[in-house]
N, C-alpha and C positions, 0 to 999 in steps of 0.2 A: 747470418747465413743467408745466401741468396736463395730465391725460389727455385724449386726443382723444375727445370725446363723439360719440354718434350724431347729435345735433343739429348740431354743427359740421361733421361729415363730410357730412351731407346738404346743408347750406348750401353747402359747397365743391363738391360734385358738381353742385348746381343751377347754380352759376356756371360750372363746366366745360362743362355742356351748352349754354351760350350761344356756344360757339365756332363758327366757320364750317365747313362741310363741303360737298363736291361734291354738288349736287342736294339739299342738306340731308338727307343720309342719316343723319347722326349716328352714325357707326360706332365707338362707344366704350362701354366697360364699366368699372366701378370696384369695387374690393373693399377693405374695411377689415379689418385683422388687428391688433387692439390699437391702437397708435399708428402702425402702418405702413399706407400706402395703396398700392394697386396699380392700374395702368392697363392695360387690355386692348383689343385690337381686337375689334369685334363682327363676326365673319366672316360672319354671316348677312346683313349689309348691304353686301356687296361689290358693286361695279359691274363685272361681269365683262367688259363690252365697253369702257366708258370708262376703266376703271382695272385692266387685267389684271395689273399688277405690284404693285398695292396702294400705289403711291406716294401717291396722294391720301388713302388711309386713314391712312397714317402722318403726313402733313402735318396732316390734320384732328385726329388724336389728339394731335399735338404742340401744336396750338393749344389744345385742351382742357386739356392738361397745364399750359400757362402760366396759364390761368385758375385751375386747381386750386391751383397754387403761390401765386398772389396771394391767393386767398381764404383758404387755410390760414394764410398769414403774417398777413393782416389780422385773423384770429381768434386770433392768438397762438400759432400752430403753424408756425414756419418749418421747412422741410424740406430735406433733402439728396436729390438725385435721381440715381438710377442708371438709365441707359437700357439697354434690352435685357438685363435682369439674368440671364437663363437661356439660354445658347446652345441653339439648336434649338427654342425655344418662340417661334415667329414671331408668335403672337398676344399674347404677354406683352411689353408695350412699355416699362414703367417701374415702378420701385419707389421710393416716397418714404418716408424714415425721418427721425425727428426730428433737427433740427440744433441748434446752440448757440442757446439762448434769446436772443431780441432783439426789440425792438419793430419794427413795420413802419415803413419810411421814409415820408416824405411822398409821394414818387413812387409807391411801392407802393400807398399808400392811394388816391392819385389814379387810378391805373390800375385798381385794384379797383373803384372807384366807377363807372368807365366801362364795365365789363363789360356791365351791363344796358342801356346806351344804344347799344352798337355793333351795327350790322347792315349787311349789304350794301345799297348803294343803286344799283339798276340803272336808275334814271331819269336823264334829262338833268341835267347840272350847269350852274352859272352860269359865265360867262366872267370869273371873278375869279381873280387870280393867287395862288398859294401862295408865301408870303414865303420869303426866304432863311433866316431863323431857323427857320421851320417845317420846311423841307427838312432843315436840320441836325439837328433833333430826330428826324426820321423815320429818317435814316441812322444816327444814334447808337443808336436803339432796336434796329435790326437787329444792330449791332455788339455790343450788350450780350449778345446770345445767340450770339455767335461766328459770325454770318452777315453778309451784306452786302446793301445796297440801292443800286441804281444808278438815279438819277432821270434821265429823258429828256424834254426838251421842245424840243430842236432839231428844226425841222420836217423836215429831211432824215432824221434818225435815226428820228423818229416814223413817217415814211412807210415806211421800210425795215422797222421792227418790225410796222407795220400790215399790210404785204404778207405777212410771215411768218405773222401771225395769220390772215389771210384764207385762205392756202393750207392751213394746218392745219385751220381750221374747215371748209373745203370737203371735205377728205379725211375728216374725222371724221363730218360730217353726211351724207355720201354712203353711209355704212354703214347699211343698214336695221336691223341689230341695235341700233345706237346710238339710232336714232329710237324704237324700241320701248322700250328701257331708259329713255330720257329721259321718254317719255310716262308711264311707270309712276311717275315721281317728281314729276309735276306734280299739285299738290294741289287738287282741286275740292271737297273735303269740309271744311267749317268745323270739324268735330270731329276731323279727322285732325291728329296732332301731329308729322308729319315731311313731307318733300317741300317743294317751293316752290309756295306759293299763286299763282294767276294774278295777283292784285293786287300781289304782291311781286316778280314776275318782270320788271317793267319793260315798256315798250312793245314791240310786235312789232318785230323787227329789220327795217330797211329796206335796200334794195339799195345806196343811196348812202352808207351810213354808213362812216366811216373805220375803225372798230373793230367788227367783227362780234360780235354777242352771241348767247348761246343763246336759243332761242325757247321761252319758257314759256307761250305761248298768250295773251299780253297784247294789248290793243287797239292800234290804230295810234297814232302819235305825236300828242299834243295839238298843235293848230295853234300855230305860233310858238315851240315849245320843242324845238328840234333839239339834238343833241349838239354839244359844243364843236368848233370848227374846229381848235383847237390844244390838245389835251389834255395833261395832265401824266401821263406813264407812269412806272412804277417796276418794275424787275425785281429780285425778291428771290431770293437764292441762298445756297448754302452752299459750303464748300470741297471738297466731295465729293458723291457720290450713293449712298452706302451707306445702309441703313435708319436708322442713327443720325444721319446727316446730314439725312435727310428729317424725322426727329423734331425735330432742332434747327431746321430751316427752319420747321416748323410753329409752334414757340415764338416764333421771330423774327417770323414773319408776324403772329401775334396781338399781339405787343408793338407792332409797327408800326401795326396797325389800332387798338389801344386808344390809342396816342399820337395818331393822327389824330383819333380821337373826342374826346379831351381838348381838342384844338385847334379843334374845330368843323368838321373836315373830313369829307367822305364818301369812301368807297372801294368799288370793286367789283373782283372778281377774274376774270381771263380765263386759264384754265389750258390752253387749247387748244395753245399753242406748246410746252408741256412735256409734254402728254399724247401728242402726236404725235412719234415719234422723229425723223423727218426734219426737222421744224420745230425741234425742240430743238437739233439740231446746227447749224441755221442761226442760231438765237439765240445759241448759244455763240460762233459765229464773229463775229456782230455785236458781242458783248461782248468780243472779242479774247481768248477763252478764260480770262477772269479767274477763273472758278469755275463751279460747276454751277448753272444757273438752275432755280428751283422754282416760281415764280409770277410772272405779269404782273399788275400792278395799274393801275387808273385812279384818280387822286386829284384832289380838288377840292372845291368848295363846292356842295353839293346841297340841294334843297328836301326837306322831310320826306318820308320814304318808309315803306312798310309792312315790318315785320319778319316773318320766317318763324317758325312755331311751333316749340316744343321739347317733347320727351318729358319727362315728370316724372322726378325723380331716382329714384323707386322702380322705374322701368322699366329703369334702367341700372346699378343696384347689384346686384352678385352676392352670393349668400349666403356 
């Protein structure tokens, strides 16, 4: 295996920064030490109201870690990952060391190519069904990272989960501190490289919607383009809720999102039912306690949507 160069490391970090994060805070940092790569949480980007326990930070950094793994492998540097390598260092999330040399698999190359195409689509989706084969690929993607994905399209089950989501969203948005924090991450400046631009935040939430969304200041729904009456939901989870489980869930989330992108599907994330403790318990019960839920997804066929900006690699690489 050739030595990990600065150019390859920078390219891999650039891919890592394209992962999703709550409010597009991009709470990650990276360091190279020879052929070793380290991943850290950027504690200066914590959401103290929306994410007081840093679950969203670890899920986001897990998603960035999956992108980093794929990019390094695609560039000829497969890595072995150790999560939380130093007890007591809560900001030090992962260490990647060289693995046995091997070429990237066709699937790894396919997922790597999808990194730059993936982004959250908060706009309405088309009423086109997701096939059985596509659903199987999505659930397999989560299982590959030792997590699980439960797809939900039964109208009664969707209605119950939607009710959990509405209650959680109401409790969260009733907090004035949350509203102030959210407003700080709505991006009105074309030169700004983080936060959610209004044009990427989707239409303004409407009272009649089945699945309430965060309000990023967008315009009212375009006429005739409502959200689906029967959406496909997916609950992604791990087998526990420790920090390592949350990092694994983030990697599984990103693998699911990239798999969806490869298949031409759109996705958006609704974390309110796992951000709110009462709602999280309700969601656990709805899933018959099969595991710890970490994200609620809406999946389907969407029209082209705007991506949110990212910080350049130089801003997230530690000396």
